[in-house]
C-alpha positions as CSV (number, residue, x, y, z in Angstrom):
1,M,18.8,-14.3,-14.9
2,G,17.1,-11.9,-12.4
3,W,16.7,-10.5,-8.8
4,G,14.2,-13.0,-7.9
5,D,13.9,-15.6,-4.8
6,T,17.0,-17.7,-4.2
7,T,15.3,-20.3,-2.1
8,A,13.2,-23.3,-3.5
9,S,11.1,-23.6,-0.3
10,D,7.6,-22.4,-0.8
11,D,7.7,-20.9,2.8
12,V,10.7,-18.7,2.6
13,L,11.4,-15.8,0.2
14,E,14.9,-14.5,0.1
15,I,15.1,-11.8,-2.9
16,S,18.5,-11.2,-4.2
17,N,20.1,-7.6,-4.0
18,V,22.5,-8.6,-6.8
19,L,21.6,-9.9,-10.4
20,M,22.0,-13.7,-10.4
21,E,22.3,-16.1,-13.3
22,T,22.0,-19.9,-13.7
23,E,22.1,-22.5,-16.3
24,V,19.3,-24.4,-17.4
25,N,18.7,-27.2,-20.2
26,V,15.8,-26.6,-22.7
27,I,13.6,-29.5,-23.3
28,P,11.1,-30.3,-26.0
29,N,7.4,-29.0,-25.4
30,E,6.2,-32.6,-25.8
31,E,8.3,-33.8,-22.8
32,C,7.5,-30.6,-20.8
33,A,3.7,-31.2,-21.3
34,L,4.1,-34.6,-19.7
35,S,5.5,-33.3,-16.4
36,N,3.4,-34.3,-13.2
37,G,4.2,-34.6,-9.5
38,I,3.0,-34.4,-5.9
39,I,2.9,-30.8,-4.4
40,N,1.6,-30.4,-0.7
41,G,-0.2,-34.0,-1.0
42,Q,-2.0,-33.1,-4.2
43,E,-1.1,-34.1,-7.8
44,W,-0.2,-31.3,-10.3
45,N,0.6,-31.5,-14.0
46,Y,1.3,-29.6,-17.2
47,H,-1.1,-31.5,-19.2
48,D,-2.7,-29.4,-22.1
49,Q,-0.9,-26.2,-20.7
50,I,2.1,-26.0,-22.8
51,T,1.6,-24.2,-26.2
52,D,3.7,-23.4,-29.2
53,N,4.5,-19.7,-27.9
54,M,6.0,-21.3,-24.7
55,L,9.4,-22.7,-24.1
56,C,10.7,-25.3,-21.1
57,A,14.1,-25.3,-19.5
58,K,15.2,-27.2,-16.2
59,D,18.4,-28.2,-14.4
60,L,18.7,-30.1,-11.1
61,G,18.6,-27.6,-8.1
62,E,18.4,-24.5,-10.5
63,D,15.6,-22.5,-11.9
64,S,14.2,-19.2,-12.2
65,C,11.6,-18.2,-9.3
66,N,9.4,-15.6,-7.9
67,G,10.6,-12.1,-8.9
68,D,12.4,-13.3,-12.1
69,S,9.2,-13.0,-14.2
70,G,10.0,-10.7,-17.5
71,G,13.7,-11.7,-17.2
72,P,15.6,-13.3,-20.2
73,L,16.5,-16.8,-21.0
74,V,19.6,-16.2,-23.1
75,L,21.5,-18.7,-25.3
76,K,25.2,-17.9,-25.1
77,G,27.1,-17.0,-28.2
78,I,29.3,-19.8,-29.7
79,M,32.9,-18.9,-30.7
80,D,32.7,-15.3,-29.3
81,G,29.3,-15.0,-31.3
82,P,26.4,-12.8,-29.9
83,D,24.2,-13.9,-27.2
84,V,20.5,-14.5,-28.2
85,Q,17.5,-14.0,-26.1
86,V,15.3,-17.0,-26.8
87,G,12.7,-16.7,-23.7
88,V,11.2,-14.7,-21.1
89,V,10.5,-15.9,-17.5
90,S,7.0,-16.8,-17.2
91,W,5.5,-19.3,-14.9
92,G,6.0,-22.8,-13.3
93,Y,4.9,-24.9,-10.5
94,G,7.2,-24.1,-7.4
95,C,10.8,-23.3,-8.2
96,A,13.4,-25.8,-9.1
97,R,11.4,-28.9,-8.5
98,K,12.6,-32.0,-10.3
99,D,9.2,-33.0,-11.6
100,F,8.3,-29.4,-13.1
101,P,10.5,-27.4,-15.5
102,G,10.4,-23.5,-15.6
103,V,8.1,-22.2,-18.5
104,Y,9.3,-19.3,-20.5
105,S,7.7,-17.3,-23.3
106,R,9.2,-18.2,-26.7
107,V,10.7,-15.3,-28.2
108,S,10.8,-16.7,-31.7
109,S,6.9,-16.9,-31.6
110,A,6.7,-13.2,-31.5
111,F,9.7,-12.2,-33.8
112,D,7.6,-10.8,-36.6
113,W,5.8,-8.5,-34.3
114,I,9.2,-7.4,-32.5
115,R,10.8,-6.9,-36.0
116,E,7.9,-4.8,-37.2
117,V,7.7,-2.6,-34.0
118,T,11.4,-2.1,-34.0
119,C,11.8,-1.1,-37.5
120,R,8.8,1.2,-37.1
121,R,10.1,3.0,-33.9
122,S,13.7,2.5,-33.8
123,V,16.1,5.1,-35.0
124,S,18.9,2.5,-35.4
125,P,17.2,-1.1,-35.6
126,P,19.7,-4.0,-36.1
127,A,20.9,-4.7,-39.5
128,D,19.6,-8.3,-39.2
129,F,16.0,-7.3,-39.2
130,D,16.5,-5.9,-42.7
131,C,13.9,-3.1,-42.3
132,D,14.1,-1.9,-45.7
133,S,12.5,-5.1,-47.1
134,L,9.7,-4.9,-44.7
135,E,6.2,-3.7,-45.7
136,L,5.1,-1.8,-42.6
137,S,1.5,-1.8,-42.1
138,P,-0.1,1.6,-41.7
139,T,-0.5,2.8,-38.6
140,E,-3.7,4.1,-37.1
141,S,-4.2,7.6,-36.2
142,P,-4.0,8.0,-32.6
143,T,-7.2,8.8,-30.7
144,P,-7.0,12.3,-29.6
145,Y,-7.2,13.4,-26.0
146,P,-10.6,14.5,-24.9
147,T,-10.9,18.3,-24.4
148,F,-12.3,19.7,-21.1
149,E,-14.0,22.8,-20.0
150,Q,-11.6,25.3,-18.3
151,Y,-12.1,25.0,-14.3
152,P,-14.2,27.6,-12.9
153,T,-12.2,30.6,-11.1
154,F,-13.1,31.8,-8.0
155,G,-13.0,35.0,-6.3
156,P,-10.1,35.9,-3.6
157,Y,-10.4,34.4,-0.1
158,P,-11.8,37.0,2.3
159,T,-9.3,38.5,4.7
160,Y,-10.0,38.7,8.4
161,S,-8.9,41.3,11.1
162,P,-6.7,39.6,14.0
163,I,-8.7,39.3,17.2
164,S,-7.3,42.0,19.5
165,S,-6.5,41.0,23.0
166,S,-4.0,42.2,25.7
167,P,-0.2,40.8,25.3
168,T,0.4,37.9,27.4
169,T,3.7,35.8,27.7
170,S,1.9,32.5,26.5
171,S,0.1,32.0,23.0
172,K,-2.8,30.8,24.8
173,P,-5.2,32.9,27.1
174,S,-4.6,33.0,30.6
175,S,-7.9,31.8,31.7
176,C,-10.9,30.3,29.8
177,T,-13.9,32.3,29.2
178,G,-16.1,29.7,27.4
179,D,-15.8,26.9,24.7
180,T,-15.1,27.9,21.5
181,A,-18.5,27.9,19.5
182,N,-19.1,24.9,17.2
183,W,-15.6,23.7,17.6
184,V,-15.1,19.7,16.9
185,D,-12.2,17.5,16.5
186,I,-11.1,15.6,13.7
187,E,-13.5,12.8,14.7
188,G,-16.3,15.2,14.7
189,D,-16.8,15.3,18.6
190,G,-17.0,18.5,20.6
191,C,-16.0,19.4,24.2
192,N,-18.9,17.4,25.8
193,W,-17.1,14.2,24.5
194,Y,-13.9,15.2,26.6
195,E,-16.2,16.1,29.7
196,L,-17.5,12.5,29.5
197,N,-14.4,10.5,28.5
198,D,-11.5,12.2,29.9
199,S,-10.2,13.9,33.2
200,P,-10.1,17.8,33.9
201,G,-7.2,19.1,31.6
202,C,-7.7,16.2,28.9
203,E,-4.2,15.0,29.4
204,A,-4.9,11.5,27.8
205,S,-6.4,12.9,24.6
206,G,-6.6,16.7,24.6
207,N,-3.8,17.0,21.9
208,V,-4.4,14.0,20.0
209,Y,-7.5,14.6,17.9
210,T,-6.7,18.0,16.8
211,G,-9.6,19.6,14.7
212,V,-9.1,22.3,11.9
213,M,-9.4,25.0,14.8
214,G,-6.9,23.2,16.9
215,P,-6.7,20.7,19.9
216,A,-9.4,20.3,22.6
217,T,-6.9,22.0,25.0
218,E,-7.1,25.3,23.1
219,N,-10.9,25.1,22.6
220,C,-12.7,23.6,25.4
221,C,-12.5,25.1,29.1
222,Y,-12.7,21.6,30.6
223,C,-9.4,20.9,28.7
224,F,-7.7,24.1,29.3
225,K,-4.6,24.3,31.5
226,N,-2.8,27.5,32.0
227,S,0.9,27.2,31.8
228,G,2.5,27.0,35.1
229,E,-0.7,26.4,37.0
230,E,-2.2,23.0,38.1
231,T,-5.5,21.9,36.7
232,P,-8.2,22.4,39.3
233,S,-9.5,19.4,41.0
234,M,-13.0,20.5,40.3
235,Y,-14.4,22.1,37.5
236,S,-17.8,23.9,36.7
237,P,-18.4,24.3,33.1
238,T,-19.9,27.4,31.8
239,K,-22.4,25.6,29.8
240,S,-24.5,22.5,30.1
241,P,-23.0,19.8,27.9
242,S,-25.4,18.9,25.0
243,P,-26.1,15.6,24.0
244,T,-23.3,14.0,21.6
245,T,-24.5,13.9,17.9
246,S,-21.8,11.3,17.2
247,S,-23.1,8.0,16.1
248,K,-20.4,6.4,18.2
249,P,-21.1,6.0,22.0
250,S,-19.9,8.6,24.2
251,L,-19.2,6.2,27.2
252,C,-17.6,2.9,26.4
253,T,-19.4,0.2,28.1
254,G,-17.7,-2.7,26.6
255,N,-15.4,-3.6,23.5
256,T,-17.4,-3.9,20.3
257,A,-18.2,-7.3,19.7
258,N,-15.8,-9.0,16.8
259,W,-14.1,-5.8,16.0
260,V,-10.8,-6.1,14.4
261,D,-8.5,-3.5,12.8
262,I,-7.3,-3.4,9.1
263,E,-4.4,-5.9,10.1
264,G,-6.9,-8.3,11.8
265,D,-6.1,-7.5,15.2
266,G,-8.5,-7.0,18.1
267,C,-8.8,-4.9,21.2
268,D,-6.6,-7.5,23.0
269,W,-3.7,-6.4,20.6
270,Y,-4.1,-2.9,21.9
271,E,-4.2,-3.7,25.5
272,L,-0.8,-5.6,25.3
273,N,0.9,-3.0,22.7
274,D,-0.3,0.4,23.7
275,S,-0.8,2.6,26.8
276,P,-4.5,3.3,28.1
277,G,-6.3,5.6,25.6
278,C,-4.2,4.0,22.8
279,K,-2.8,7.3,22.0
280,A,0.1,5.9,19.9
281,Q,-1.8,3.6,17.7
282,H,-5.4,4.9,17.9
283,S,-6.3,5.3,14.3
284,Y,-3.3,4.3,12.3
285,W,-4.7,0.8,11.7
286,S,-8.5,1.7,11.6
287,D,-10.9,-0.5,9.7
288,G,-13.9,1.7,8.7
289,P,-15.4,4.2,11.1
290,A,-14.8,2.4,14.3
291,T,-11.2,3.4,15.3
292,D,-10.1,1.5,18.5
293,R,-10.3,4.4,20.9
294,R,-14.1,4.0,20.5
295,A,-14.3,0.1,19.9
296,C,-12.2,-0.8,22.9
297,L,-12.5,-0.1,26.7
298,M,-9.0,1.0,26.6
């Protein structure tokens, strides 16, 4: 019984959301070890793989399958007697194949260990275990947890006085007086990258790659846009852009050869599934340092 795959096909996986059970017939290990058949054009067999601590069972069109591992194989009680677990779902070649039975761990082969552990640790072990007659082997002293030095303590964080400014109706300044010194975005690029790769106002990426000091629209004059005003068509920066220190190219001259993301998709996937600039998916599927906004012309 279990919640595993309910189809025998190797190409289809249908996990059950309710507990399922099936009836199978136990066969001798000697018979099980002779099992052989063809799977996907190749011959397979159980030869020399079935050991004494295993148990085999099968029935036409019925079997345990992927997702059932660890579940029980139960012998139903006779005449209202108790059910007995005789196996644990383990392995097999495929599911419900007529040539290959399901293979289970044989519970009886581990009974002595199960009995000792249960008698040692259970407050109310089953009477059938007769724990009083069992000589329990002494338990080893548990290995003590290692001790560690106390973490160092640090002084209180410094406090800062708020920057004084004349009140405005907007949380952002009404005009840009200069780029924020040493500002970089989350990719490590400064204002000069936006001057080279975006239009004035930075509508494509100005609020996408926010750094610890805020987005480019609040730190770079080139990306600044006063609320209620149009971005000027021409802009003269207050300082000359310094050369980029990023290892990635500041201008995209072509898609990076053979680049794929962590899902195995290349730049063509982003051209089909995102807008220019790839604002929606630019770094979600990043594989290494080359995010697609740098790897692809988009």
